[in-house]
PQR file with spaces between the fields and no chain letter, atoms N, CA, C, O and H, PARSE charges and radii, in Angstrom:
ATOM       1  N    UNK     1      -4.826  -10.053    6.183 -0.4000 1.5000
ATOM       2  CA   UNK     1      -6.316  -10.061    6.723 -0.0000 2.0000
ATOM       3  C    UNK     1      -6.483   -9.366    8.205  0.5500 1.7000
ATOM       4  O    UNK     1      -7.369   -8.721    8.765 -0.5500 1.4000
ATOM       5  N    UNK     2      -5.067   -9.871    8.571 -0.4000 1.5000
ATOM       6  CA   UNK     2      -5.372   -9.442   10.104 -0.0000 2.0000
ATOM       7  C    UNK     2      -4.930   -7.976   10.368  0.5500 1.7000
ATOM       8  O    UNK     2      -5.458   -7.204   11.168 -0.5500 1.4000
ATOM       9  H    UNK     2      -4.348  -10.395    8.116  0.4000 1.0000
ATOM      10  N    UNK     3      -3.723   -7.691    9.446 -0.4000 1.5000
ATOM      11  CA   UNK     3      -3.330   -6.278    8.919 -0.0000 2.0000
ATOM      12  C    UNK     3      -4.635   -5.006    9.377  0.5500 1.7000
ATOM      13  O    UNK     3      -4.595   -4.063   10.167 -0.5500 1.4000
ATOM      14  H    UNK     3      -3.293   -8.319    8.796  0.4000 1.0000
ATOM      15  N    UNK     4      -5.634   -5.484    8.538 -0.4000 1.5000
ATOM      16  CA   UNK     4      -6.755   -4.923    8.196 -0.0000 2.0000
ATOM      17  C    UNK     4      -7.380   -4.611    9.361  0.5500 1.7000
ATOM      18  O    UNK     4      -7.844   -3.495    9.592 -0.5500 1.4000
ATOM      19  H    UNK     4      -5.667   -6.250    7.896  0.4000 1.0000
ATOM      20  N    UNK     5      -7.423   -5.653   10.204 -0.4000 1.5000
ATOM      21  CA   UNK     5      -8.077   -5.791   11.672 -0.0000 2.0000
ATOM      22  C    UNK     5      -7.658   -4.576   12.387  0.5500 1.7000
ATOM      23  O    UNK     5      -8.348   -3.668   12.852 -0.5500 1.4000
ATOM      24  H    UNK     5      -7.046   -6.560   10.016  0.4000 1.0000
ATOM      25  N    UNK     6      -6.089   -4.787   12.376 -0.4000 1.5000
ATOM      26  CA   UNK     6      -5.455   -4.212   13.373 -0.0000 2.0000
ATOM      27  C    UNK     6      -5.554   -2.561   13.290  0.5500 1.7000
ATOM      28  O    UNK     6      -5.724   -1.711   14.164 -0.5500 1.4000
ATOM      29  H    UNK     6      -5.529   -5.525   11.999  0.4000 1.0000
ATOM      30  N    UNK     7      -5.413   -2.497   12.174 -0.4000 1.5000
ATOM      31  CA   UNK     7      -5.510   -1.210   11.242 -0.0000 2.0000
ATOM      32  C    UNK     7      -6.730   -0.156   11.559  0.5500 1.7000
ATOM      33  O    UNK     7      -6.798    1.070   11.476 -0.5500 1.4000
ATOM      34  H    UNK     7      -5.274   -3.188   11.464  0.4000 1.0000
ATOM      35  N    UNK     8      -7.698   -1.209   11.975 -0.4000 1.5000
ATOM      36  CA   UNK     8      -9.359   -0.881   11.888 -0.0000 2.0000
ATOM      37  C    UNK     8      -9.502   -0.573   13.431  0.5500 1.7000
ATOM      38  O    UNK     8     -10.283    0.276   13.859 -0.5500 1.4000
ATOM      39  H    UNK     8      -7.642   -2.205   12.042  0.4000 1.0000
ATOM      40  N    UNK     9      -8.677   -1.340   14.225 -0.4000 1.5000
ATOM      41  CA   UNK     9      -9.090   -1.196   15.305 -0.0000 2.0000
ATOM      42  C    UNK     9      -8.069    0.474   15.899  0.5500 1.7000
ATOM      43  O    UNK     9      -8.598    1.212   16.731 -0.5500 1.4000
ATOM      44  H    UNK     9      -8.043   -2.030   13.877  0.4000 1.0000
ATOM      45  N    UNK    10      -6.843    0.767   15.395 -0.4000 1.5000
ATOM      46  CA   UNK    10      -6.128    1.438   15.527 -0.0000 2.0000
ATOM      47  C    UNK    10      -6.822    2.981   15.025  0.5500 1.7000
ATOM      48  O    UNK    10      -7.235    3.805   15.842 -0.5500 1.4000
ATOM      49  H    UNK    10      -6.414    0.168   14.719  0.4000 1.0000
ATOM      50  N    UNK    11      -6.849    3.137   13.857 -0.4000 1.5000
ATOM      51  CA   UNK    11      -7.566    4.176   12.896 -0.0000 2.0000
ATOM      52  C    UNK    11      -9.099    4.414   13.176  0.5500 1.7000
ATOM      53  O    UNK    11      -9.554    5.516   13.482 -0.5500 1.4000
ATOM      54  H    UNK    11      -6.513    2.468   13.194  0.4000 1.0000
ATOM      55  N    UNK    12      -9.964    3.086   13.018 -0.4000 1.5000
ATOM      56  CA   UNK    12     -11.266    2.972   13.743 -0.0000 2.0000
ATOM      57  C    UNK    12     -11.575    3.111   11.607  0.5500 1.7000
ATOM      58  O    UNK    12     -10.782    3.339   10.694 -0.5500 1.4000
ATOM      59  H    UNK    12      -9.594    2.191   12.770  0.4000 1.0000
ATOM      60  N    UNK    13     -12.766    2.894   11.619 -0.4000 1.5000
ATOM      61  CA   UNK    13     -13.610    2.960   10.138 -0.0000 2.0000
ATOM      62  C    UNK    13     -14.779    3.328   10.008  0.5500 1.7000
ATOM      63  O    UNK    13     -15.728    2.753   10.540 -0.5500 1.4000
ATOM      64  H    UNK    13     -13.410    2.710   12.360  0.4000 1.0000
ATOM      65  N    UNK    14     -14.888    4.600    9.092 -0.4000 1.5000
ATOM      66  CA   UNK    14     -16.046    5.562    9.032 -0.0000 2.0000
ATOM      67  C    UNK    14     -17.026    4.235    8.129  0.5500 1.7000
ATOM      68  O    UNK    14     -16.526    3.394    7.382 -0.5500 1.4000
ATOM      69  H    UNK    14     -14.117    5.067    8.660  0.4000 1.0000
ATOM      70  N    UNK    15     -18.337    4.358    8.430 -0.4000 1.5000
ATOM      71  CA   UNK    15     -19.219    3.984    7.872 -0.0000 2.0000
ATOM      72  C    UNK    15     -19.202    3.439    6.350  0.5500 1.7000
ATOM      73  O    UNK    15     -19.363    2.249    6.078 -0.5500 1.4000
ATOM      74  H    UNK    15     -18.743    5.042    9.036  0.4000 1.0000
ATOM      75  N    UNK    16     -18.969    4.544    5.309 -0.4000 1.5000
ATOM      76  CA   UNK    16     -18.299    3.928    4.326 -0.0000 2.0000
ATOM      77  C    UNK    16     -17.312    2.721    3.804  0.5500 1.7000
ATOM      78  O    UNK    16     -17.050    2.411    2.642 -0.5500 1.4000
ATOM      79  H    UNK    16     -18.838    5.510    5.530  0.4000 1.0000
ATOM      80  N    UNK    17     -16.751    2.020    5.291 -0.4000 1.5000
ATOM      81  CA   UNK    17     -15.540    1.478    4.747 -0.0000 2.0000
ATOM      82  C    UNK    17     -14.376    1.707    4.089  0.5500 1.7000
ATOM      83  O    UNK    17     -13.573    0.997    3.482 -0.5500 1.4000
ATOM      84  H    UNK    17     -16.963    2.272    6.235  0.4000 1.0000
ATOM      85  N    UNK    18     -14.497    3.209    4.425 -0.4000 1.5000
ATOM      86  CA   UNK    18     -12.751    3.599    3.717 -0.0000 2.0000
ATOM      87  C    UNK    18     -11.732    3.504    5.134  0.5500 1.7000
ATOM      88  O    UNK    18     -12.031    3.785    6.295 -0.5500 1.4000
ATOM      89  H    UNK    18     -15.149    3.785    4.917  0.4000 1.0000
ATOM      90  N    UNK    19     -10.753    3.127    4.716 -0.4000 1.5000
ATOM      91  CA   UNK    19      -9.408    3.506    5.780 -0.0000 2.0000
ATOM      92  C    UNK    19      -8.665    4.520    5.238  0.5500 1.7000
ATOM      93  O    UNK    19      -8.359    4.424    4.049 -0.5500 1.4000
ATOM      94  H    UNK    19     -10.511    2.899    3.773  0.4000 1.0000
ATOM      95  N    UNK    20      -8.312    5.473    5.873 -0.4000 1.5000
ATOM      96  CA   UNK    20      -7.275    6.290    5.540 -0.0000 2.0000
ATOM      97  C    UNK    20      -5.841    6.510    6.093  0.5500 1.7000
ATOM      98  O    UNK    20      -5.564    7.090    7.142 -0.5500 1.4000
ATOM      99  H    UNK    20      -8.561    5.551    6.839  0.4000 1.0000
ATOM     100  N    UNK    21      -5.134    6.050    5.371 -0.4000 1.5000
ATOM     101  CA   UNK    21      -3.478    5.789    6.250 -0.0000 2.0000
ATOM     102  C    UNK    21      -2.798    6.667    5.780  0.5500 1.7000
ATOM     103  O    UNK    21      -2.956    6.826    4.570 -0.5500 1.4000
ATOM     104  H    UNK    21      -5.360    5.578    4.518  0.4000 1.0000
ATOM     105  N    UNK    22      -1.869    7.515    6.421 -0.4000 1.5000
ATOM     106  CA   UNK    22      -1.323    8.536    6.435 -0.0000 2.0000
ATOM     107  C    UNK    22       0.058    8.259    5.652  0.5500 1.7000
ATOM     108  O    UNK    22       1.226    8.392    6.017 -0.5500 1.4000
ATOM     109  H    UNK    22      -1.740    7.386    7.404  0.4000 1.0000
ATOM     110  N    UNK    23      -0.379    7.927    4.724 -0.4000 1.5000
ATOM     111  CA   UNK    23       1.312    7.245    3.953 -0.0000 2.0000
ATOM     112  C    UNK    23       1.067    7.375    2.462  0.5500 1.7000
ATOM     113  O    UNK    23      -0.045    7.668    2.021 -0.5500 1.4000
ATOM     114  H    UNK    23      -1.328    7.820    4.428  0.4000 1.0000
ATOM     115  N    UNK    24       2.043    7.170    1.753 -0.4000 1.5000
ATOM     116  CA   UNK    24       2.339    7.618    0.248 -0.0000 2.0000
ATOM     117  C    UNK    24       2.015    6.403   -0.222  0.5500 1.7000
ATOM     118  O    UNK    24       1.840    5.379    0.439 -0.5500 1.4000
ATOM     119  H    UNK    24       2.946    6.932    2.111  0.4000 1.0000
ATOM     120  N    UNK    25       1.922    6.586   -1.694 -0.4000 1.5000
ATOM     121  CA   UNK    25       2.111    5.440   -2.502 -0.0000 2.0000
ATOM     122  C    UNK    25       3.288    4.269   -2.288  0.5500 1.7000
ATOM     123  O    UNK    25       3.164    3.047   -2.211 -0.5500 1.4000
ATOM     124  H    UNK    25       2.064    7.418   -2.231  0.4000 1.0000
ATOM     125  N    UNK    26       4.376    5.043   -2.226 -0.4000 1.5000
ATOM     126  CA   UNK    26       5.643    4.126   -2.297 -0.0000 2.0000
ATOM     127  C    UNK    26       5.828    3.328   -0.741  0.5500 1.7000
ATOM     128  O    UNK    26       6.518    2.342   -0.485 -0.5500 1.4000
ATOM     129  H    UNK    26       4.478    6.036   -2.289  0.4000 1.0000
ATOM     130  N    UNK    27       5.110    3.990    0.007 -0.4000 1.5000
ATOM     131  CA   UNK    27       5.498    2.730    1.396 -0.0000 2.0000
ATOM     132  C    UNK    27       3.822    1.940    1.579  0.5500 1.7000
ATOM     133  O    UNK    27       3.395    1.266    2.516 -0.5500 1.4000
ATOM     134  H    UNK    27       4.550    4.791   -0.201  0.4000 1.0000
ATOM     135  N    UNK    28       3.181    2.329    0.348 -0.4000 1.5000
ATOM     136  CA   UNK    28       1.882    1.050    0.660 -0.0000 2.0000
ATOM     137  C    UNK    28       2.342   -0.189   -0.219  0.5500 1.7000
ATOM     138  O    UNK    28       2.189   -1.365    0.110 -0.5500 1.4000
ATOM     139  H    UNK    28       3.528    2.876   -0.413  0.4000 1.0000
ATOM     140  N    UNK    29       2.935    0.269   -1.404 -0.4000 1.5000
ATOM     141  CA   UNK    29       3.578   -0.649   -2.042 -0.0000 2.0000
ATOM     142  C    UNK    29       4.612   -1.766   -1.712  0.5500 1.7000
ATOM     143  O    UNK    29       4.858   -2.864   -2.209 -0.5500 1.4000
ATOM     144  H    UNK    29       3.059    1.224   -1.671  0.4000 1.0000
ATOM     145  N    UNK    30       5.282   -0.815   -0.337 -0.4000 1.5000
ATOM     146  CA   UNK    30       6.253   -2.015    0.466 -0.0000 2.0000
ATOM     147  C    UNK    30       5.293   -2.292    1.197  0.5500 1.7000
ATOM     148  O    UNK    30       5.588   -3.487    1.200 -0.5500 1.4000
ATOM     149  H    UNK    30       5.082    0.078    0.067  0.4000 1.0000
ATOM     150  N    UNK    31       4.324   -2.255    1.879 -0.4000 1.5000
ATOM     151  CA   UNK    31       3.486   -2.622    3.088 -0.0000 2.0000
ATOM     152  C    UNK    31       2.727   -3.799    2.249  0.5500 1.7000
ATOM     153  O    UNK    31       2.615   -4.807    2.947 -0.5500 1.4000
ATOM     154  H    UNK    31       4.085   -1.284    1.877  0.4000 1.0000
ATOM     155  N    UNK    32       2.161   -3.950    0.907 -0.4000 1.5000
ATOM     156  CA   UNK    32       1.733   -4.840    0.044 -0.0000 2.0000
ATOM     157  C    UNK    32       2.071   -5.979   -0.089  0.5500 1.7000
ATOM     158  O    UNK    32       1.512   -7.061    0.096 -0.5500 1.4000
ATOM     159  H    UNK    32       2.253   -3.131    0.340  0.4000 1.0000
ATOM     160  N    UNK    33       3.481   -5.530   -0.583 -0.4000 1.5000
ATOM     161  CA   UNK    33       4.995   -6.794   -0.909 -0.0000 2.0000
ATOM     162  C    UNK    33       5.115   -7.317    0.336  0.5500 1.7000
ATOM     163  O    UNK    33       5.129   -8.542    0.457 -0.5500 1.4000
ATOM     164  H    UNK    33       3.935   -4.652   -0.733  0.4000 1.0000
ATOM     165  N    UNK    34       5.200   -6.634    1.252 -0.4000 1.5000
ATOM     166  CA   UNK    34       5.764   -7.111    3.119 -0.0000 2.0000
ATOM     167  C    UNK    34       4.138   -8.331    2.924  0.5500 1.7000
ATOM     168  O    UNK    34       4.252   -9.553    3.022 -0.5500 1.4000
ATOM     169  H    UNK    34       5.188   -5.639    1.154  0.4000 1.0000
ATOM     170  N    UNK    35       2.815   -7.642    2.658 -0.4000 1.5000
ATOM     171  CA   UNK    35       1.978   -8.549    3.476 -0.0000 2.0000
ATOM     172  C    UNK    35       2.021   -9.808    2.653  0.5500 1.7000
ATOM     173  O    UNK    35       1.829  -10.939    3.099 -0.5500 1.4000
ATOM     174  H    UNK    35       2.723   -6.649    2.578  0.4000 1.0000
ATOM     175  N    UNK    36       2.321   -9.463    1.275 -0.4000 1.5000
ATOM     176  CA   UNK    36       2.290  -10.680    0.524 -0.0000 2.0000
ATOM     177  C    UNK    36       3.423  -12.220    0.955  0.5500 1.7000
ATOM     178  O    UNK    36       3.199  -13.404    0.706 -0.5500 1.4000
ATOM     179  H    UNK    36       2.477   -8.544    0.912  0.4000 1.0000
ATOM     180  N    UNK    37       4.314  -11.754    1.478 -0.4000 1.5000
ATOM     181  CA   UNK    37       5.367  -12.286    2.248 -0.0000 2.0000
ATOM     182  C    UNK    37       4.715  -13.344    3.299  0.5500 1.7000
ATOM     183  O    UNK    37       5.083  -14.493    3.539 -0.5500 1.4000
ATOM     184  H    UNK    37       4.496  -10.792    1.680  0.4000 1.0000
ATOM     185  N    UNK    38       3.750  -12.681    3.791 -0.4000 1.5000
ATOM     186  CA   UNK    38       2.703  -13.355    4.941 -0.0000 2.0000
ATOM     187  C    UNK    38       3.877  -13.703    6.685  0.5500 1.7000
ATOM     188  O    UNK    38       4.182  -14.700    7.338 -0.5500 1.4000
ATOM     189  H    UNK    38       3.452  -11.747    3.596  0.4000 1.0000
ATOM     190  N    UNK    39       4.212  -11.960    6.777 -0.4000 1.5000
ATOM     191  CA   UNK    39       5.316  -11.754    8.005 -0.0000 2.0000
ATOM     192  C    UNK    39       4.532  -12.183    8.939  0.5500 1.7000
ATOM     193  O    UNK    39       3.313  -12.346    8.887 -0.5500 1.4000
ATOM     194  H    UNK    39       3.964  -11.149    6.246  0.4000 1.0000
ATOM     195  N    UNK    40       5.637  -12.461   10.254 -0.4000 1.5000
ATOM     196  CA   UNK    40       5.864  -12.347   11.350 -0.0000 2.0000
ATOM     197  C    UNK    40       4.405  -11.700   12.331  0.5500 1.7000
ATOM     198  O    UNK    40       4.082  -10.637   11.801 -0.5500 1.4000
ATOM     199  H    UNK    40       6.628  -12.328   10.295  0.4000 1.0000
ATOM     200  N    UNK    41       3.780  -11.907   13.145 -0.4000 1.5000
ATOM     201  CA   UNK    41       2.925  -11.140   13.962 -0.0000 2.0000
ATOM     202  C    UNK    41       3.613  -10.346   14.665  0.5500 1.7000
ATOM     203  O    UNK    41       2.941   -9.859   15.575 -0.5500 1.4000
ATOM     204  H    UNK    41       4.043  -12.771   13.576  0.4000 1.0000
ATOM     205  N    UNK    42       4.651  -10.010   14.635 -0.4000 1.5000
ATOM     206  CA   UNK    42       5.683   -9.145   15.399 -0.0000 2.0000
ATOM     207  C    UNK    42       6.258   -7.877   14.561  0.5500 1.7000
ATOM     208  O    UNK    42       6.624   -6.812   15.060 -0.5500 1.4000
ATOM     209  H    UNK    42       5.197  -10.405   13.897  0.4000 1.0000
ATOM     210  N    UNK    43       6.260   -8.203   13.239 -0.4000 1.5000
ATOM     211  CA   UNK    43       6.604   -7.492   11.998 -0.0000 2.0000
ATOM     212  C    UNK    43       5.314   -6.615   11.476  0.5500 1.7000
ATOM     213  O    UNK    43       5.213   -5.527   10.909 -0.5500 1.4000
ATOM     214  H    UNK    43       5.962   -9.067   12.834  0.4000 1.0000
ATOM     215  N    UNK    44       4.362   -7.616   11.940 -0.4000 1.5000
ATOM     216  CA   UNK    44       2.558   -6.685   11.362 -0.0000 2.0000
ATOM     217  C    UNK    44       2.545   -5.816   12.198  0.5500 1.7000
ATOM     218  O    UNK    44       2.749   -4.649   11.863 -0.5500 1.4000
ATOM     219  H    UNK    44       4.444   -8.500   12.400  0.4000 1.0000
ATOM     220  N    UNK    45       2.290   -6.185   13.575 -0.4000 1.5000
ATOM     221  CA   UNK    45       2.263   -5.165   14.867 -0.0000 2.0000
ATOM     222  C    UNK    45       3.597   -3.816   14.634  0.5500 1.7000
ATOM     223  O    UNK    45       3.419   -2.627   14.896 -0.5500 1.4000
ATOM     224  H    UNK    45       2.124   -7.132   13.847  0.4000 1.0000
ATOM     225  N    UNK    46       4.543   -4.264   14.232 -0.4000 1.5000
ATOM     226  CA   UNK    46       5.789   -3.181   14.034 -0.0000 2.0000
ATOM     227  C    UNK    46       5.504   -2.278   12.372  0.5500 1.7000
ATOM     228  O    UNK    46       5.944   -1.189   12.006 -0.5500 1.4000
ATOM     229  H    UNK    46       4.688   -5.231   14.019  0.4000 1.0000
ATOM     230  N    UNK    47       4.821   -3.025   11.827 -0.4000 1.5000
ATOM     231  CA   UNK    47       4.390   -2.006   10.736 -0.0000 2.0000
ATOM     232  C    UNK    47       2.776   -1.016   10.960  0.5500 1.7000
ATOM     233  O    UNK    47       2.445   -0.031   10.300 -0.5500 1.4000
ATOM     234  H    UNK    47       4.463   -3.910   12.125  0.4000 1.0000
ATOM     235  N    UNK    48       2.295   -1.425   11.660 -0.4000 1.5000
ATOM     236  CA   UNK    48       0.806   -1.133   12.060 -0.0000 2.0000
ATOM     237  C    UNK    48       1.475    0.467   13.155  0.5500 1.7000
ATOM     238  O    UNK    48       1.062    1.624   13.084 -0.5500 1.4000
ATOM     239  H    UNK    48       2.563   -2.226   12.196  0.4000 1.0000
ATOM     240  N    UNK    49       2.601   -0.103   14.076 -0.4000 1.5000
ATOM     241  CA   UNK    49       2.649    1.362   14.948 -0.0000 2.0000
ATOM     242  C    UNK    49       3.639    2.142   14.521  0.5500 1.7000
ATOM     243  O    UNK    49       3.966    3.086   15.239 -0.5500 1.4000
ATOM     244  H    UNK    49       2.937   -1.043   14.134  0.4000 1.0000
ATOM     245  N    UNK    50       4.436    1.880   13.060 -0.4000 1.5000
ATOM     246  CA   UNK    50       4.946    2.706   12.307 -0.0000 2.0000
ATOM     247  C    UNK    50       4.037    3.581   11.554  0.5500 1.7000
ATOM     248  O    UNK    50       4.207    4.758   11.236 -0.5500 1.4000
ATOM     249  H    UNK    50       4.171    1.112   12.476  0.4000 1.0000
ATOM     250  N    UNK    51       2.669    2.509   11.235 -0.4000 1.5000
ATOM     251  CA   UNK    51       2.118    3.978   10.399 -0.0000 2.0000
ATOM     252  C    UNK    51       1.314    4.827   11.777  0.5500 1.7000
ATOM     253  O    UNK    51       1.323    6.049   11.920 -0.5500 1.4000
ATOM     254  H    UNK    51       2.531    1.553   11.493  0.4000 1.0000
ATOM     255  N    UNK    52       0.816    4.089   12.469 -0.4000 1.5000
ATOM     256  CA   UNK    52       0.482    4.655   13.574 -0.0000 2.0000
ATOM     257  C    UNK    52       0.853    6.130   14.529  0.5500 1.7000
ATOM     258  O    UNK    52       0.156    7.025   15.006 -0.5500 1.4000
ATOM     259  H    UNK    52       0.808    3.096   12.353  0.4000 1.0000
ATOM     260  N    UNK    53       1.858    5.925   14.513 -0.4000 1.5000
ATOM     261  CA   UNK    53       2.954    7.047   15.217 -0.0000 2.0000
ATOM     262  C    UNK    53       3.329    8.072   13.881  0.5500 1.7000
ATOM     263  O    UNK    53       4.068    9.041   14.053 -0.5500 1.4000
ATOM     264  H    UNK    53       2.424    5.198   14.126  0.4000 1.0000
ATOM     265  N    UNK    54       2.619    7.690   12.263 -0.4000 1.5000
ATOM     266  CA   UNK    54       3.060    8.699   11.414 -0.0000 2.0000
ATOM     267  C    UNK    54       4.776    8.684   10.743  0.5500 1.7000
ATOM     268  O    UNK    54       5.269    9.343    9.828 -0.5500 1.4000
ATOM     269  H    UNK    54       2.018    6.903   12.123  0.4000 1.0000
ATOM     270  N    UNK    55       5.247    7.849   11.464 -0.4000 1.5000
ATOM     271  CA   UNK    55       6.466    7.459   10.858 -0.0000 2.0000
ATOM     272  C    UNK    55       7.047    6.906    9.568  0.5500 1.7000
ATOM     273  O    UNK    55       8.162    6.421    9.377 -0.5500 1.4000
ATOM     274  H    UNK    55       4.847    7.313   12.207  0.4000 1.0000
ATOM     275  N    UNK    56       5.872    7.121    8.590 -0.4000 1.5000
ATOM     276  CA   UNK    56       6.233    6.395    7.467 -0.0000 2.0000
ATOM     277  C    UNK    56       7.292    7.043    6.794  0.5500 1.7000
ATOM     278  O    UNK    56       7.387    8.197    6.375 -0.5500 1.4000
ATOM     279  H    UNK    56       4.967    7.515    8.745  0.4000 1.0000
ATOM     280  N    UNK    57       8.380    5.700    6.759 -0.4000 1.5000
ATOM     281  CA   UNK    57       9.662    6.445    6.107 -0.0000 2.0000
ATOM     282  C    UNK    57       9.368    7.438    4.710  0.5500 1.7000
ATOM     283  O    UNK    57       9.695    8.624    4.659 -0.5500 1.4000
ATOM     284  H    UNK    57       8.302    4.763    7.099  0.4000 1.0000
ATOM     285  N    UNK    58       8.902    6.928    3.953 -0.4000 1.5000
ATOM     286  CA   UNK    58       8.462    7.751    2.351 -0.0000 2.0000
ATOM     287  C    UNK    58       7.969    8.907    2.162  0.5500 1.7000
ATOM     288  O    UNK    58       8.178    9.679    1.226 -0.5500 1.4000
ATOM     289  H    UNK    58       8.637    5.965    3.994  0.4000 1.0000
ATOM     290  N    UNK    59       6.940    9.096    3.560 -0.4000 1.5000
ATOM     291  CA   UNK    59       5.828    9.918    3.487 -0.0000 2.0000
ATOM     292  C    UNK    59       7.202   11.129    4.377  0.5500 1.7000
ATOM     293  O    UNK    59       7.704   12.011    3.680 -0.5500 1.4000
ATOM     294  H    UNK    59       6.770    8.469    4.320  0.4000 1.0000
ATOM     295  N    UNK    60       7.506   11.028    5.431 -0.4000 1.5000
ATOM     296  CA   UNK    60       8.242   12.205    6.287 -0.0000 2.0000
ATOM     297  C    UNK    60       8.882   12.642    5.515  0.5500 1.7000
ATOM     298  O    UNK    60       8.691   13.857    5.558 -0.5500 1.4000
ATOM     299  H    UNK    60       7.099   10.312    5.997  0.4000 1.0000
ATOM     300  N    UNK    61       9.969   12.273    4.358 -0.4000 1.5000
ATOM     301  CA   UNK    61      10.805   12.864    3.734 -0.0000 2.0000
ATOM     302  C    UNK    61      10.054   13.919    2.943  0.5500 1.7000
ATOM     303  O    UNK    61      10.524   15.056    2.989 -0.5500 1.4000
ATOM     304  H    UNK    61      10.124   11.286    4.323  0.4000 1.0000
ATOM     305  N    UNK    62       8.889   13.702    2.179 -0.4000 1.5000
ATOM     306  CA   UNK    62       7.822   14.678    1.830 -0.0000 2.0000
ATOM     307  C    UNK    62       7.249   15.485    2.563  0.5500 1.7000
ATOM     308  O    UNK    62       6.938   16.556    2.043 -0.5500 1.4000
ATOM     309  H    UNK    62       8.508   12.779    2.141  0.4000 1.0000
ATOM     310  N    UNK    63       7.013   15.327    3.575 -0.4000 1.5000
ATOM     311  CA   UNK    63       5.837   15.867    4.142 -0.0000 2.0000
ATOM     312  C    UNK    63       5.520   17.367    4.324  0.5500 1.7000
ATOM     313  O    UNK    63       4.503   17.781    4.880 -0.5500 1.4000
ATOM     314  H    UNK    63       7.265   14.457    3.998  0.4000 1.0000
ATOM     315  N    UNK    64       6.703   18.303    3.685 -0.4000 1.5000
ATOM     316  CA   UNK    64       6.654   19.257    3.609 -0.0000 2.0000
ATOM     317  C    UNK    64       5.845   20.356    2.302  0.5500 1.7000
ATOM     318  O    UNK    64       5.261   21.438    2.236 -0.5500 1.4000
ATOM     319  H    UNK    64       7.529   17.966    3.233  0.4000 1.0000
ATOM     320  N    UNK    65       6.373   19.005    1.229 -0.4000 1.5000
ATOM     321  CA   UNK    65       5.573   19.007   -0.281 -0.0000 2.0000
ATOM     322  C    UNK    65       3.779   18.926   -0.027  0.5500 1.7000
ATOM     323  O    UNK    65       2.908   19.764   -0.258 -0.5500 1.4000
ATOM     324  H    UNK    65       6.847   18.127    1.282  0.4000 1.0000
ATOM     325  N    UNK    66       3.718   17.803    0.433 -0.4000 1.5000
ATOM     326  CA   UNK    66       2.706   17.310    0.172 -0.0000 2.0000
ATOM     327  C    UNK    66       1.696   16.593    1.683  0.5500 1.7000
ATOM     328  O    UNK    66       2.374   16.024    2.539 -0.5500 1.4000
ATOM     329  H    UNK    66       4.426   17.122    0.621  0.4000 1.0000
ATOM     330  N    UNK    67       1.123   16.621    1.765 -0.4000 1.5000
ATOM     331  CA   UNK    67      -0.428   16.142    3.041 -0.0000 2.0000
ATOM     332  C    UNK    67      -0.871   14.999    2.435  0.5500 1.7000
ATOM     333  O    UNK    67      -2.067   14.796    2.648 -0.5500 1.4000
ATOM     334  H    UNK    67       0.572   17.082    1.070  0.4000 1.0000
ATOM     335  N    UNK    68      -0.336   14.197    1.768 -0.4000 1.5000
ATOM     336  CA   UNK    68      -0.950   13.301    1.030 -0.0000 2.0000
ATOM     337  C    UNK    68      -1.151   11.577    1.790  0.5500 1.7000
ATOM     338  O    UNK    68      -0.292   10.827    2.255 -0.5500 1.4000
ATOM     339  H    UNK    68       0.635   14.363    1.595  0.4000 1.0000
ATOM     340  N    UNK    69      -2.741   11.397    1.648 -0.4000 1.5000
ATOM     341  CA   UNK    69      -3.525   10.480    2.334 -0.0000 2.0000
ATOM     342  C    UNK    69      -3.499    9.613    1.577  0.5500 1.7000
ATOM     343  O    UNK    69      -3.637   10.068    0.442 -0.5500 1.4000
ATOM     344  H    UNK    69      -3.438   12.006    1.271  0.4000 1.0000
ATOM     345  N    UNK    70      -3.351    8.155    1.590 -0.4000 1.5000
ATOM     346  CA   UNK    70      -4.055    6.904    0.916 -0.0000 2.0000
ATOM     347  C    UNK    70      -4.950    6.423    1.660  0.5500 1.7000
ATOM     348  O    UNK    70      -4.826    6.023    2.818 -0.5500 1.4000
ATOM     349  H    UNK    70      -3.238    7.785    2.512  0.4000 1.0000
ATOM     350  N    UNK    71      -6.347    6.468    0.672 -0.4000 1.5000
ATOM     351  CA   UNK    71      -7.465    5.568    0.977 -0.0000 2.0000
ATOM     352  C    UNK    71      -7.425    4.157    0.432  0.5500 1.7000
ATOM     353  O    UNK    71      -7.370    3.782   -0.740 -0.5500 1.4000
ATOM     354  H    UNK    71      -6.448    6.793   -0.268  0.4000 1.0000
ATOM     355  N    UNK    72      -7.462    3.502    1.494 -0.4000 1.5000
ATOM     356  CA   UNK    72      -7.802    2.361    1.564 -0.0000 2.0000
ATOM     357  C    UNK    72      -8.862    1.167    1.654  0.5500 1.7000
ATOM     358  O    UNK    72      -8.809    0.652    2.771 -0.5500 1.4000
ATOM     359  H    UNK    72      -7.506    3.806    2.446  0.4000 1.0000
ATOM     360  N    UNK    73      -9.849    0.547    0.780 -0.4000 1.5000
ATOM     361  CA   UNK    73     -10.829    0.152    1.106 -0.0000 2.0000
ATOM     362  C    UNK    73     -10.750   -1.516    2.139  0.5500 1.7000
ATOM     363  O    UNK    73     -10.097   -2.531    1.897 -0.5500 1.4000
ATOM     364  H    UNK    73      -9.892    0.966   -0.127  0.4000 1.0000
ATOM     365  N    UNK    74     -11.690   -1.217    3.285 -0.4000 1.5000
ATOM     366  CA   UNK    74     -11.569   -2.525    3.967 -0.0000 2.0000
ATOM     367  C    UNK    74     -12.530   -3.510    3.607  0.5500 1.7000
ATOM     368  O    UNK    74     -13.703   -3.137    3.583 -0.5500 1.4000
ATOM     369  H    UNK    74     -12.220   -0.393    3.482  0.4000 1.0000
ATOM     370  N    UNK    75     -12.214   -4.951    3.258 -0.4000 1.5000
ATOM     371  CA   UNK    75     -12.731   -5.722    2.957 -0.0000 2.0000
ATOM     372  C    UNK    75     -13.398   -6.429    4.287  0.5500 1.7000
ATOM     373  O    UNK    75     -14.102   -7.431    4.166 -0.5500 1.4000
ATOM     374  H    UNK    75     -11.262   -5.254    3.277  0.4000 1.0000
């Protein structure tokens, strides 16, 4: 849950509660798996910085093919 709060601080949240991250589905699956393992605060912050600086590993591989962003509903 704190990961979403950090993302909200970094990216902001529009009035409809939708948080859009500049990553594809493969990277988000990795993020979800990581969150389920209850990562340390340092790992959470590194993940946020990776997303914030648009260094999502799988997104950059396909950046020229698609500019897909994944919407996430915040809770």
